[in-house]
C-alpha positions as CSV (number, residue, x, y, z in Angstrom):
1,M,-0.1,-0.2,0.4
2,I,2.9,2.1,0.9
3,K,4.9,1.7,-2.1
4,H,1.8,2.2,-4.7
5,L,1.4,5.7,-2.7
6,R,4.8,6.3,-2.8
7,I,4.5,6.1,-6.6
8,A,1.2,8.4,-6.5
9,C,3.0,11.1,-5.6
10,F,6.0,11.1,-7.3
11,A,4.4,10.5,-10.2
12,P,2.8,13.7,-11.3
13,L,6.4,15.7,-9.3
14,L,7.8,13.7,-12.7
15,S,5.7,14.6,-15.2
16,V,5.9,18.7,-14.3
17,M,9.2,18.5,-14.4
18,S,9.6,16.5,-18.0
19,G,7.2,19.5,-18.7
20,C,9.3,22.2,-17.8
21,G,11.9,21.1,-20.0
22,V,9.5,20.6,-22.7
23,M,8.6,24.7,-22.6
24,G,12.1,25.7,-22.0
25,D,12.5,24.5,-25.5
26,V,10.0,25.5,-26.7
27,F,10.3,29.2,-25.5
28,E,14.4,29.2,-27.0
29,T,13.2,27.6,-30.3
30,G,10.6,31.2,-30.5
31,M,13.0,33.3,-29.1
32,W,15.8,32.5,-32.2
33,T,12.8,32.4,-33.9
34,G,11.9,35.3,-33.5
35,I,15.9,36.7,-33.1
36,I,15.8,35.3,-37.1
37,I,12.8,37.2,-38.5
38,T,13.6,40.4,-37.0
39,V,17.1,40.6,-38.5
40,A,15.7,39.8,-41.8
41,I,12.4,42.3,-41.9
42,V,15.6,45.1,-41.1
43,A,18.2,43.7,-44.1
44,L,14.8,44.0,-45.8
45,I,13.6,47.8,-45.1
46,V,18.1,48.3,-45.0
47,F,17.4,47.0,-48.2
48,V,14.7,48.1,-49.5
49,L,16.0,52.0,-48.6
50,W,19.6,51.3,-49.9
51,K,18.1,51.1,-53.9
52,R,15.6,54.3,-53.4
53,R,18.2,56.1,-52.1
54,S,20.7,55.1,-55.2
55,K,18.1,55.6,-57.7
């Protein structure tokens, strides 16, 4: 009976801990995606302004 109680106490803890790792990876991936998109937009704006100025 005590063995089942121990498993019942630790099972939710293990699922929460693995979920935190997954969420951390998702946020890290999202951060890099945001950085890449921001750099691409800034590069596009600079390119358009450069072309417009050279005409």
